C-alpha positions as CSV (number, residue, x, y, z in Angstrom):
1,M,-27.7,86.1,-69.4
2,K,-24.5,84.0,-69.1
3,P,-24.9,80.3,-68.5
4,L,-23.4,80.4,-65.0
5,L,-25.5,83.4,-63.9
6,K,-28.6,81.8,-65.4
7,T,-28.0,78.5,-63.5
8,T,-27.4,80.5,-60.2
9,F,-30.6,82.5,-60.8
10,F,-32.8,79.5,-61.3
11,L,-31.2,77.6,-58.4
12,S,-31.8,80.5,-56.1
13,L,-35.4,80.8,-57.3
14,F,-35.9,77.1,-56.7
15,C,-34.4,77.2,-53.2
16,F,-36.6,80.3,-52.3
17,S,-39.8,78.5,-53.6
18,F,-38.9,75.3,-51.8
19,N,-38.1,77.1,-48.6
20,G,-41.4,79.0,-48.7
21,Y,-43.4,75.8,-49.4
22,A,-41.6,74.0,-46.5
23,Q,-42.4,76.8,-44.1
24,L,-46.1,76.7,-45.2
25,E,-46.1,72.9,-44.6
26,L,-44.6,73.4,-41.2
27,Q,-47.3,75.8,-40.2
28,K,-50.1,73.6,-41.5
29,P,-51.7,71.8,-38.5
30,S,-51.7,68.0,-38.7
31,I,-55.3,67.1,-37.9
32,I,-56.2,63.5,-38.1
33,P,-58.4,62.5,-39.9
34,Q,-57.9,65.1,-42.5
35,P,-60.8,67.6,-42.4
36,V,-63.2,67.9,-45.4
37,S,-62.0,71.6,-45.7
38,L,-59.2,73.4,-44.0
39,R,-58.1,76.9,-44.8
40,L,-55.2,78.6,-42.9
41,G,-55.3,82.1,-41.6
42,N,-52.5,84.6,-41.0
43,D,-52.7,84.9,-37.2
44,H,-53.2,82.7,-34.2
45,F,-55.1,82.5,-30.9
46,L,-53.4,82.2,-27.6
47,I,-55.1,80.4,-24.6
48,N,-54.2,81.9,-21.3
49,N,-55.6,82.1,-17.8
50,E,-58.0,84.9,-18.8
51,T,-59.6,83.0,-21.7
52,A,-63.3,82.6,-21.3
53,L,-65.6,79.9,-22.5
54,E,-69.0,81.0,-23.8
55,L,-72.0,78.7,-24.5
56,A,-74.3,79.8,-27.3
57,G,-77.3,77.5,-27.3
58,D,-78.6,74.7,-25.2
59,Q,-76.7,75.1,-21.9
60,K,-77.6,71.6,-20.7
61,E,-76.2,70.0,-23.8
62,L,-73.1,72.2,-24.1
63,K,-72.1,72.3,-20.4
64,P,-70.6,68.8,-20.4
65,A,-68.5,69.6,-23.5
66,A,-67.3,72.9,-21.9
67,D,-66.3,71.0,-18.7
68,F,-64.4,68.5,-20.9
69,F,-62.5,71.3,-22.6
70,I,-61.7,73.0,-19.3
71,S,-60.4,69.7,-17.9
72,Y,-58.2,69.1,-20.9
73,I,-56.6,72.5,-20.8
74,K,-56.1,72.2,-17.0
75,G,-54.3,68.8,-17.7
76,I,-51.7,70.4,-20.0
77,S,-51.3,73.7,-18.2
78,D,-52.0,75.6,-15.0
79,Y,-54.9,77.5,-16.7
80,T,-58.5,77.1,-15.2
81,L,-60.9,78.6,-17.8
82,A,-64.2,80.1,-16.7
83,I,-67.5,79.8,-18.4
84,K,-68.7,83.4,-19.0
85,K,-69.5,85.9,-21.7
86,A,-66.7,88.0,-23.2
87,K,-66.0,90.1,-26.3
88,T,-62.4,89.0,-26.9
89,N,-60.1,86.2,-25.7
90,V,-63.1,83.9,-25.8
91,I,-63.8,80.3,-27.0
92,T,-67.5,80.0,-28.1
93,L,-69.3,76.7,-28.3
94,K,-72.3,77.3,-30.5
95,K,-75.3,75.0,-31.4
96,I,-76.6,75.6,-34.9
97,N,-78.8,73.8,-37.5
98,N,-76.7,72.9,-40.5
99,P,-77.9,69.8,-42.4
100,L,-74.6,69.5,-44.1
101,L,-72.8,68.7,-40.9
102,G,-75.0,65.9,-39.7
103,E,-74.8,64.6,-36.1
104,E,-71.0,64.7,-35.8
105,G,-69.8,67.5,-38.1
106,Y,-68.6,70.9,-37.0
107,T,-67.2,74.2,-38.2
108,L,-64.2,75.7,-36.5
109,L,-63.0,79.3,-36.8
110,V,-59.8,80.5,-35.2
111,N,-58.4,84.0,-35.3
112,K,-56.6,86.3,-32.8
113,E,-59.9,87.4,-31.2
114,G,-61.0,83.9,-30.3
115,I,-62.3,80.5,-31.4
116,Q,-65.8,79.5,-32.4
117,I,-66.8,75.8,-32.6
118,A,-70.3,75.4,-34.1
119,A,-72.2,72.1,-34.6
120,N,-75.7,70.6,-34.6
121,G,-75.0,68.8,-31.3
122,R,-72.5,68.0,-28.6
123,A,-70.8,65.3,-30.7
124,G,-69.7,67.8,-33.3
125,I,-68.6,70.3,-30.6
126,V,-66.4,67.6,-29.0
127,Y,-64.8,66.8,-32.4
128,G,-64.1,70.4,-33.0
129,M,-62.4,70.4,-29.6
130,Q,-60.3,67.4,-30.6
131,S,-59.1,69.2,-33.7
132,I,-57.9,72.1,-31.4
133,F,-56.3,69.6,-29.0
134,Q,-54.2,68.1,-31.9
135,T,-52.6,71.5,-32.4
136,L,-51.6,71.8,-28.7
137,P,-48.9,70.1,-26.6
138,Q,-50.0,66.6,-25.4
139,I,-48.3,66.8,-22.0
140,Q,-48.1,69.1,-19.0
141,T,-46.1,72.1,-20.2
142,N,-45.1,75.7,-19.6
143,A,-45.1,76.3,-23.4
144,K,-47.6,78.8,-24.9
145,L,-51.0,77.2,-25.9
146,Q,-51.0,78.7,-29.4
147,I,-53.6,77.6,-31.9
148,P,-53.0,78.6,-35.6
149,G,-55.6,80.7,-37.3
150,M,-57.7,78.5,-39.5
151,E,-61.2,77.7,-40.8
152,I,-62.4,74.1,-40.8
153,T,-65.5,72.4,-42.0
154,D,-65.6,68.7,-41.2
155,Y,-67.9,65.8,-41.0
156,P,-67.3,62.0,-41.1
157,R,-67.6,59.8,-44.2
158,F,-68.5,56.7,-42.1
159,K,-71.1,56.6,-39.3
160,W,-69.5,53.6,-37.5
161,R,-65.8,54.1,-36.8
162,G,-64.7,51.4,-34.4
163,M,-61.8,49.9,-32.5
164,H,-61.6,46.7,-30.5
165,L,-59.9,45.7,-27.2
166,D,-59.8,42.1,-26.0
167,V,-59.7,42.2,-22.2
168,A,-60.9,38.6,-21.9
169,R,-57.6,37.1,-23.0
170,H,-55.4,39.8,-21.5
171,F,-56.8,41.9,-18.7
172,F,-56.4,45.7,-18.8
173,S,-57.1,48.0,-15.8
174,A,-60.1,50.4,-15.8
175,D,-57.6,53.3,-16.0
176,M,-55.9,51.7,-19.1
177,V,-59.3,51.3,-20.7
178,K,-60.0,55.0,-20.2
179,E,-56.6,55.8,-21.8
180,Y,-57.6,53.7,-24.8
181,I,-60.9,55.5,-25.1
182,D,-59.0,58.8,-24.9
183,L,-56.8,57.7,-27.9
184,M,-59.9,56.7,-29.8
185,A,-61.7,60.0,-29.2
186,A,-58.6,62.0,-30.2
187,Y,-58.9,60.5,-33.7
188,K,-62.7,60.8,-33.8
189,I,-63.3,57.1,-33.5
190,N,-66.8,56.7,-32.1
191,T,-67.4,53.0,-31.3
192,F,-65.6,50.8,-28.7
193,H,-66.0,47.1,-29.2
194,W,-65.2,45.7,-25.7
195,H,-64.5,42.0,-25.8
196,L,-65.3,41.2,-22.2
197,V,-65.9,37.4,-22.1
198,D,-64.0,34.4,-23.6
199,D,-62.6,31.0,-22.7
200,Q,-59.7,32.6,-20.9
201,G,-61.6,35.1,-18.6
202,W,-64.9,36.5,-17.5
203,R,-64.5,40.2,-16.8
204,I,-68.0,41.5,-15.7
205,E,-69.2,41.5,-12.1
206,I,-72.6,39.8,-11.9
207,K,-73.7,40.1,-8.3
208,K,-76.2,37.3,-8.6
209,Y,-73.5,34.9,-9.9
210,P,-70.4,35.7,-8.0
211,A,-68.5,32.6,-9.1
212,L,-68.2,34.1,-12.6
213,T,-65.6,36.5,-11.3
214,D,-64.4,34.6,-8.2
215,V,-63.5,31.7,-10.5
216,G,-64.0,32.6,-14.1
217,A,-61.9,35.8,-14.0
218,W,-58.7,34.0,-13.1
219,R,-56.5,31.5,-14.8
220,V,-53.3,29.7,-14.2
221,D,-50.4,31.9,-15.3
222,Q,-48.8,30.5,-18.4
223,N,-47.6,33.8,-19.9
224,K,-44.0,32.5,-20.4
225,R,-45.3,30.1,-23.0
226,V,-46.4,30.7,-26.5
227,W,-50.2,31.3,-26.6
228,S,-51.0,28.3,-28.8
229,S,-48.9,25.8,-26.8
230,R,-50.1,26.5,-23.3
231,P,-51.2,23.4,-21.5
232,L,-54.6,23.0,-19.9
233,A,-54.7,24.0,-16.2
234,K,-54.6,21.0,-13.8
235,P,-56.6,20.5,-10.6
236,G,-54.8,22.0,-7.7
237,E,-52.9,24.7,-9.7
238,T,-53.3,28.2,-8.4
239,A,-55.0,30.7,-10.7
240,T,-53.3,34.0,-10.3
241,Y,-53.6,35.8,-13.7
242,G,-56.7,37.9,-14.5
243,G,-59.1,40.4,-13.1
244,Y,-62.5,41.9,-13.7
245,Y,-64.5,45.2,-13.7
246,T,-66.9,46.0,-10.9
247,Q,-70.4,47.3,-11.9
248,K,-69.3,50.7,-10.6
249,Q,-66.2,50.7,-12.8
250,I,-68.2,49.7,-15.9
251,K,-70.7,52.5,-15.3
252,E,-67.9,55.0,-14.9
253,I,-66.2,53.9,-18.1
254,I,-69.5,54.1,-20.0
255,E,-70.0,57.7,-18.7
256,Y,-66.4,58.5,-19.5
257,A,-66.8,57.3,-23.0
258,A,-70.1,59.1,-23.6
259,I,-68.5,62.5,-22.8
260,R,-66.0,61.8,-25.6
261,N,-68.7,60.6,-28.0
262,V,-67.7,57.0,-27.8
263,T,-70.4,54.3,-27.8
264,I,-69.5,51.0,-26.0
265,V,-70.5,47.8,-27.7
266,P,-69.9,44.9,-25.2
267,E,-69.2,41.4,-26.5
268,I,-70.2,38.5,-24.3
269,E,-69.5,35.0,-25.8
270,M,-72.4,32.6,-25.5
271,P,-72.9,29.6,-25.7
272,G,-69.4,28.9,-27.2
273,H,-66.1,30.3,-26.1
274,V,-67.2,30.5,-22.5
275,A,-65.0,28.0,-20.6
276,S,-64.6,30.8,-18.0
277,A,-68.3,30.6,-17.1
278,I,-68.4,26.8,-17.3
279,A,-65.4,26.7,-14.8
280,A,-67.5,28.8,-12.5
281,Y,-70.7,26.8,-13.0
282,P,-69.8,23.3,-14.4
283,Q,-73.4,22.1,-14.1
284,L,-74.2,24.3,-17.1
285,S,-72.0,22.2,-19.4
286,C,-73.0,19.2,-21.4
287,N,-70.9,16.7,-19.4
288,Q,-71.0,18.7,-16.1
289,H,-67.4,17.9,-15.4
290,P,-65.3,20.4,-13.3
291,Q,-62.8,22.4,-15.4
292,L,-60.7,25.6,-15.2
293,P,-60.6,28.6,-17.5
294,L,-58.3,28.0,-20.5
295,T,-54.7,29.3,-20.1
296,G,-54.3,30.1,-23.8
297,G,-55.4,29.2,-27.3
298,I,-55.6,25.4,-27.1
299,T,-54.7,23.8,-30.4
300,V,-56.9,20.8,-31.4
301,Q,-55.0,18.0,-33.1
302,F,-56.8,16.1,-35.9
303,P,-58.0,13.4,-36.3
304,L,-60.0,14.0,-33.1
305,T,-62.0,11.2,-31.5
306,I,-65.2,12.1,-29.6
307,V,-67.0,9.5,-27.5
308,Q,-70.6,10.0,-26.5
309,G,-72.0,7.0,-24.6
310,T,-71.6,3.9,-26.8
311,K,-71.0,6.0,-30.0
312,K,-67.6,7.1,-31.3
313,Y,-67.1,9.9,-33.7
314,I,-63.8,10.7,-35.6
315,L,-63.3,14.2,-37.0
316,S,-60.6,14.6,-39.6
């Protein structure tokens, strides 16, 4: 073979191989976190208004998961899926007994006939759903709801997979907290550390102690200043920044999270970092002097002189 022809041949072969590899990568679904095992098939499954959901196993345990799936599909399309038995065009949620999968693992099989998600319990079923959701549009659309053919076996390496949200220093609405939980669940994160109380705000309604939210949930707005340089609130200044969650809202958020396999771990500061509670009930403090919730992260300048009665302490 002549040098020019040889070069052209190998260049063409390289381009063909690279193009084939690129197409394969384009078809491979981006599921996060990466499953333990993922094998692609040659076909796909199409969700439409005739698609059925079938529950194989404990109906009481699987029904909330099915309702969650129906709600999600309704949110991105006009399809309202029905729970019923079917031979084709069916998504089956199946409870099994597979020690390899543990409490949160699942197997997922997708072909042109349907989808089967199998797990030891509802948590694994929900995570199988989340893997399907990652292959679908994330917004309301008229596009086809097409899921690539694949086989997945997946289970987590770590039992506690957590994220944190500090609503004490910066308040987020109940709806925003639910959106945060949605994002956690989408990536199979199962523990929500909810930082509800700190010097700058008390966010939980306690009906026996109403001042905790009437006073402790609000601070003087110093948001235009750098956090560490905000001055202490002065008597007579109006506290306008803040908010809190009612007991009803907290119960709703807990239920919302549970459906998505997210456990909420509340954090309530005590006895330190609780200027918000002391502002509400100053008689609980050491000096019992009135004060207001902190407006930011107050920086202490050293050396610091502390006077207690006739004694003086200098911290350096």
